[in-house]
Steps between C-alpha positions, in 0.01 A plus 500: 500500500654836393596756763250783470637705792574860411873561550602773740718797401822333615436200279417722200814709557712188512348368180533840330866519594547159336361635173129422533339809349155364581591520864596864459171562321333350806674756721387777268141385508508475877656842566417726206188634674699630797783635279247687284321637807829626648603662169157658458500643852848645455471624144129579497463437123367177356721480191810569708394236752442241224842576344664489842348161581660356188829673585498361851458139390756536223745631760408216731565244224837655421607503867331180619839323538603768742194444720646314795162414653593649839166676480174381350455548124198723570712733712778503238265576205326765710830678558583475130160649420544785751853584388420479129188712540689757707765521233232567238340758730832679542550504123155640446544776751853578391635428845834347589350312792184430692640438844349227710756553771426864583392535856646176631455645849124524449439243770624749761350810335170677547178485301309816424181523707215401266276792429185290477460155655138440583241225515328447163135580464258257347519133408853404387356255246301782343808726498715237331235454235507867399649543153722790603690303766735330251584834332559672835709212627707485178560874522596474866746217431646690207557802730703302753877556510672242277658311792172472688296414190727211414473355852123540492475332159704200604348460848136596452436442129730206424474345852870456562610451857714760682808279447426445132442868444823585679691251288339624174584865571829446677397686819459398862179339629470792748497745207239290324272521805541876538459577132196276485351679798565841346343391173194360677459814710526719191243287311272486805514876528417553131209251513376653825475837341274336238299263717571575868317687768749769605292579806611167650875530478704218660782749571479859617618758247848609615576693180665392177852586615505272798619142483400185677783262609528204268510265800152605617345467153669160457338387825160612360582319175586178680185529714236651267224478764665783691492748217292330226768566243461183306 
């Protein structure tokens, strides 16, 4: 009786390294959705994302022999996708670099006090169903600083863990947590302005120039019931 079990990534990688192109095609089929999603969220243009997806897998094929399998193939291809998409983004913007390392001390820094963090009015299911939510959310994500947007995309859109995100971007896990928190706070503030009840603020208004220590906000993030930030 033939073995109908679906091979895992490690098996497909091993076969692909041995010259089995069908095995590599299996890896492409399994991971092209995530690669495209990453490229789309970084580049924000469908044609560019489609071209980048092909570029990523061509690069992966060319460098497969150098993949030492110390990390999962999914993590490796994610990092290739991020780096390749960032390179294209730099070229498009005429920049010499898009730094992922700026602010490596973010884990000990301060986070600007959110201007509006309030309970949302109405039924969340009804709010989510509103046609303008996707547009508002897309615009809010687009407005995030590059470093924070990339962390948000990988963590909250692509579902990578803190460790996987840190590995993909080459930053510390502490920075991933802080940047994720900052992105979520910024998005929550934007959405609150559209859907929230500002008369029921969860934080007093201390003014836009004051900052809240990152440690306190991280405690709220780790225990959402205290501040309802999630």
